[in-house]
C-alpha positions as CSV (number, residue, x, y, z in Angstrom):
1,M,-13.9,-9.5,-19.9
2,A,-13.5,-13.3,-19.9
3,S,-13.0,-15.1,-16.6
4,G,-9.5,-16.5,-16.2
5,T,-7.7,-13.8,-18.2
6,P,-5.0,-11.5,-16.7
7,M,-7.3,-8.5,-17.1
8,H,-10.1,-10.3,-15.2
9,A,-7.7,-11.2,-12.4
10,L,-6.6,-7.5,-12.2
11,S,-10.2,-6.4,-12.0
12,V,-10.7,-8.9,-9.1
13,L,-7.7,-7.4,-7.4
14,R,-9.1,-3.9,-7.7
15,R,-12.3,-5.1,-6.1
16,V,-10.5,-6.7,-3.2
17,G,-8.6,-3.4,-2.6
18,R,-5.4,-1.5,-3.2
19,T,-3.3,-3.8,-0.9
20,A,-4.4,-6.8,-2.9
21,A,-3.5,-4.9,-6.1
22,L,0.0,-4.2,-4.8
23,L,0.6,-7.8,-3.6
24,G,-1.0,-9.2,-6.8
25,A,1.1,-6.9,-8.9
26,V,4.2,-8.2,-7.2
27,A,3.1,-11.8,-7.8
28,L,2.1,-11.1,-11.4
29,A,5.2,-9.1,-12.2
30,T,7.6,-11.8,-11.0
31,A,5.8,-14.6,-12.7
32,A,6.9,-15.9,-16.1
33,P,4.7,-14.8,-19.0
34,L,1.8,-17.1,-19.2
35,A,-0.2,-18.3,-22.1
36,Q,-4.0,-17.9,-21.9
37,A,-4.6,-21.6,-21.1
38,E,-1.9,-21.6,-18.4
39,W,-3.5,-18.5,-16.7
40,A,-6.9,-20.3,-16.1
41,G,-5.4,-23.6,-15.0
42,P,-4.2,-24.6,-11.6
43,L,-1.0,-23.1,-10.2
44,G,1.0,-26.3,-9.6
45,A,3.5,-26.7,-6.8
46,Q,6.3,-24.6,-8.2
47,D,4.0,-21.6,-9.0
48,A,2.2,-21.9,-5.6
49,R,5.6,-21.8,-3.8
50,H,6.7,-18.8,-5.9
51,L,3.5,-16.9,-5.2
52,L,3.7,-17.6,-1.4
53,V,7.4,-16.6,-1.2
54,R,7.1,-13.5,-3.3
55,T,4.2,-12.1,-1.3
56,G,5.9,-12.8,2.0
57,F,3.4,-15.3,3.3
58,G,5.8,-18.2,3.6
59,A,5.8,-21.4,1.7
60,S,5.5,-24.4,4.0
61,G,4.7,-27.8,2.3
62,A,1.1,-27.7,3.6
63,D,0.6,-24.1,2.3
64,V,2.0,-25.1,-1.1
65,A,-0.3,-28.1,-1.3
66,R,-3.3,-26.0,-0.4
67,Y,-2.6,-23.4,-3.2
68,A,-1.3,-25.8,-5.9
69,A,-4.8,-26.8,-7.1
70,L,-6.1,-23.2,-7.2
71,T,-6.1,-20.9,-10.2
72,R,-4.0,-17.8,-9.9
73,E,-7.1,-15.6,-9.3
74,A,-8.4,-17.9,-6.5
75,A,-4.9,-18.1,-4.9
76,V,-4.5,-14.3,-4.7
77,E,-8.1,-14.0,-3.3
78,R,-7.4,-16.7,-0.7
79,L,-4.1,-15.0,0.3
80,L,-5.7,-11.7,0.9
81,A,-9.1,-12.8,2.4
82,G,-9.6,-11.0,5.6
83,T,-6.2,-9.4,6.0
84,H,-7.2,-5.8,5.4
85,G,-10.3,-3.7,5.8
86,E,-11.6,-0.3,5.1
87,P,-12.4,1.8,8.1
88,D,-15.4,4.1,8.2
89,I,-13.6,7.4,8.6
90,P,-15.9,10.3,7.8
91,P,-14.7,13.0,5.4
92,P,-14.5,15.7,8.0
93,A,-12.1,13.6,10.0
94,L,-9.9,13.1,6.9
95,L,-10.0,16.8,6.3
96,R,-8.9,17.5,9.9
97,A,-6.1,15.1,9.5
98,G,-4.7,17.2,6.6
99,F,-6.3,15.8,3.4
100,T,-7.7,18.3,1.0
101,E,-11.1,18.2,-0.8
102,E,-9.3,17.2,-3.9
103,D,-7.7,14.2,-2.1
104,L,-11.2,12.9,-1.2
105,D,-12.2,12.2,-4.8
106,G,-13.3,8.6,-4.2
107,S,-10.3,7.1,-6.0
108,W,-8.9,5.5,-2.8
109,L,-10.1,4.2,0.6
110,P,-8.1,4.4,3.8
111,F,-6.4,1.3,5.1
112,A,-7.5,-0.5,8.3
113,P,-5.3,-3.0,9.9
114,I,-7.3,-6.2,10.7
115,G,-4.5,-8.7,11.2
116,C,-4.0,-12.3,10.4
117,D,-1.7,-15.2,11.4
118,H,1.0,-13.9,9.0
119,C,1.3,-10.5,10.7
120,K,0.7,-11.8,14.3
121,G,-2.6,-10.0,14.5
122,T,-1.2,-6.5,14.0
123,G,-2.3,-5.8,10.5
124,Y,1.2,-4.7,9.5
125,K,4.3,-6.5,8.2
126,G,7.6,-4.7,8.2
127,R,8.2,-1.0,8.6
128,V,7.4,2.0,6.5
129,G,9.5,5.2,6.8
130,V,7.9,8.6,6.7
131,Y,10.3,11.3,5.7
132,E,10.4,15.1,5.4
133,V,12.9,15.9,2.7
134,M,13.8,19.5,2.1
135,P,15.7,20.4,-1.0
136,I,18.0,23.4,-0.3
137,S,17.1,26.1,-2.8
138,D,19.0,29.4,-3.2
139,D,16.4,31.2,-1.1
140,M,16.6,28.5,1.6
141,R,20.4,28.5,1.6
142,Q,20.4,32.3,2.1
143,L,17.8,32.0,5.0
144,I,20.0,29.4,6.7
145,M,23.1,31.5,6.2
146,R,21.3,34.5,7.8
147,N,20.6,32.2,10.9
148,G,16.9,32.0,10.2
149,N,14.9,30.3,12.9
150,A,12.8,27.2,12.6
151,L,9.6,29.2,11.9
152,D,11.3,31.1,9.1
153,I,12.6,27.9,7.5
154,R,9.1,26.2,7.8
155,D,7.5,29.2,6.1
156,Q,10.1,29.2,3.3
157,A,9.6,25.5,2.8
158,H,5.8,26.0,2.6
159,K,6.3,28.7,0.0
160,E,8.5,26.2,-2.0
161,N,5.7,23.5,-1.7
162,V,8.0,21.2,0.3
163,R,5.9,18.4,1.9
164,N,6.1,18.3,5.7
165,L,6.2,15.1,7.7
166,R,2.4,14.9,8.0
167,Q,1.8,15.4,4.3
168,S,4.4,12.7,3.5
169,G,2.6,10.4,5.9
170,L,-0.8,11.2,4.3
171,L,0.6,10.1,0.9
172,K,1.4,6.7,2.5
173,V,-2.1,6.5,3.8
174,K,-3.5,7.4,0.4
175,S,-1.4,4.7,-1.3
176,G,-2.5,2.1,1.3
177,M,0.9,1.5,2.9
178,T,-0.3,2.4,6.4
179,S,-3.3,3.7,8.3
180,L,-4.3,7.2,9.2
181,E,-4.1,6.2,12.9
182,E,-0.4,5.3,12.6
183,I,0.4,8.6,10.8
184,E,-1.5,10.7,13.3
185,A,0.4,8.9,16.1
186,C,3.8,9.6,14.6
187,T,3.4,13.2,13.2
188,N,2.3,16.5,14.5
189,D,-0.3,18.6,12.7
């Protein structure tokens, strides 16, 4: 794979981590289609401003000037350098948290908030909602109409493979949107 191509940049993003891939995908998806020669060249002021604004890192004049001379690949790497890490969570702890053996297939790594100037040292930017959504099937409707208690409703939801709040949160951990620590703090097991 040739250096400076879109595929090479995506492979670099995969090495940096899933958060980089998400931010890089946003930047790449919003950019105008680029010719091969343009991809390898420097960003320029307009593209640097666009990249910084679309990824939420702000676009002061000094920031734009620092990024304008960089290639797209180098700009994304600089944006994401040191902003996220991968915690060393042993598999038994992930299993206790609610992940299954199938979830621990090595295709993902947990997110660790490290923090930077842009997130004020928290490692997070914005909010992420965790929801337990229960479709009301005919069986669930009948259970509710018979004044079923919370345990009965929980058991019926489990039979219908409805994700509970913890399971929904674990999906957000697996996708890199938040950390296991945050999900454990806001959900019951």
